[in-house]
N, C-alpha and C positions, 0 to 999 in steps of 0.2 A: 339362499338369494345367489350362489355362483351360478346356479344351473337354469335361472329365469330367462325365458328367450327374449330376445333384443326387442321385439315390439312391445311387451307387456314390461321391460325395463323402460324403454322410451316413454310409454304412458304414465307410469307410476313416477318417473323421474321428473318429467314434466309438469306434474300435479305436485310434487316439492318444490319445482321453481316457483310455479304460479303462487304457492301458499307462501312464498317470501317476497314476490314482487307485491302482491295485493296488501299484505299489511305496512309495506312501507311508504304506501300512498294512502292508507285508510286514514279517514277524519278521526279514528280512536289510537292513532299510533303514539309512542311516548319514544323517549331516548333509550329505553332498555330493548324495546321490541325494534327499533331502529337498528341496533347493533347486531341483534339475532338475524334479521333479515339480509343484512348485507354481507355477513359472513357465509349464511346459507348460499346467495347467490354467488358469491364467490367458489365455494365448494361445488357446486352444481356446474359452473362456467368450465372448472378443473376437469371434473370426472364422469360427468354423464355421456359426453361421446365415447370416451373409451369403456365404460360400462357397458353401454349398448354394443359397442364394436366387439369386445373381448369381455364377455361377462364372469370370465374366472381371474379377471385383476384383481385382486384382493383389497389393494389400496385403492382403488376407483370405486369398489363396493362399499367399503368402510367410510369414504368421505360423502357418498350419497346417504348413509345412513345418518351421518353425522347433520348433514343438511336439513334431512327432513325432522330429525330431533329439534334443530333450530328453527325451522319453519312451523314447525307443531306448536312450539312455546310461543312464537311471535304472533299467530294467529289467534290463538286461543285466549291472547289478550288485546290485540289490535283489531281482530277481527277481519274479514275479507271485502269483498266487494261485487259488482256487475259479472266480472268472470265466472266466479263461482254461482251467482243468482242465475245467471242464464244457462252455465253448464247444467246445473240442476236439472233444467227444464228440458235440454237436449238429450240427456242420458235417459231420462224418465220417459219420455216422448217414443224415444227409438231404441231403446236398450243398447245406447252406444256406451264404450268405455269413458269413464269419467275422466280420467286424465288427457285423452285424447280431445273431450269437449273443451276442456279449460286449455290445452294448448292452442286450439285453432282460434279460439275466441280471443285469448291473450293479446295479440298485437292490435286486434282491431278495436278492440274495449279499451284498452290503454292509450290507443291513438286519440280515442274520443275525450279521455280523462286527460290527456297531456296540458291542456289549456289551463286546467285548475291548479296544478301544482309542477310547471316545467322545471323547477331546481329540484324535485325531488327526482325527476326522471333524468336528469343531468347525473344525478349522484348514482342512479342504478345503471347508466353507460358506463361509469367509471368502475364500478362493482363487476361489471361484465366484462372489463378489459379494454374497453373502447378508449382511444385516443381521443380527448376532447381538446386538446390544448390549440388556442387560439380562436376557439368557437364561440359563438354566443349561447347564452342559456337555453335558448329554443333549437339551435342546431344541435347541440350536445343532447337534448332531449329526444329528439328525432333520431338521434344514435342508436339510444337505447330500444327504440321502438324497431330499429332495424336488427339488431342483434337478437332480439327476442326472435322475429320471424327467421333469421338464420339457424338459431338454435334448433328450432322446429325443424326446419328443412335438413339440418345436419343429422338429427335423429330418426327420420322419416315418419313425421307427423304430416298428414295431408293437410293441404291448405285451405279446402272446401267442406262445409259442413253436410253438402251434398252426399261425399263420400259417405257419410254416416246414415243415408237414406231420410234427410229433412226433406221436408215439403212446405213450400212458401205459405199454403192454406193455414199451417197451423202456428203462424206467428203472431199472430194477433193475440192468440190466448198463451202461448209462451211467453210473451212480452209481459200480459198482464200478471201471471204467476211469479215471473222475475222480481217484479216489483214489490210482490208480497214476500219473497224470500227474506229470511232474517239476515243474509249476506249483503243485501241492496243497500242496506240503512247507513252504511259505513264506507260506500262508494264517494270519492273527492268531488265527483261531479254528478250532480242531480239529473236525470234524464225523464221525459215524459215516456209515456207508453209507446208512441210513435217513433221515438229517437230508439227505443229499444227494436222495435220491428225492424226499424233501418239498419241496425248493427247487426242483426240475425241476417238480412238480406245480403249486408256486406260479405259476411261470413260464408254465406251461400254462393255469392257471385266471384269469390276470391279464386284467383288462378295460380 
């Protein structure tokens, strides 16, 4: 892993991150998976930027391996959500890297999900190292979404699915298939097909 290029490190590292975020807000979560998710998120926050910047840093690489293991254990028990359901459509439609698809969609989809469980997102803000002292639950939850986007920016993930070759004419079919994806059923907030189309459009328009 020490020789893996920065872009691939960022893409796979962000997939690890998403695989820890989604089970934490999943409808199938439990106390065991919660602990796995929170620790994985902390490890990613501590190490992914360094692993991307300096791939030969053995400590950073080791922490990312540990994060991936914990996230994998969590999502295999608590499942995922719309980020992965939608990312599968993006990757399949445009032959785009899975981790990049997940990363771009993460802050957009989780902002949609936030109203369903703001207290869980406040927990995520703390796990990501954000100071939420004196903030309302909703304000703390918003900080979690901002921190997700910041991590994307820091490791060089593009903001728009336009950069992956996405075309709005495909969004209707992609949304329909996303709602059939096995990961969709454990998402904390249920969406209509039109809402999924709108999420794809937000990801397309993002700057």
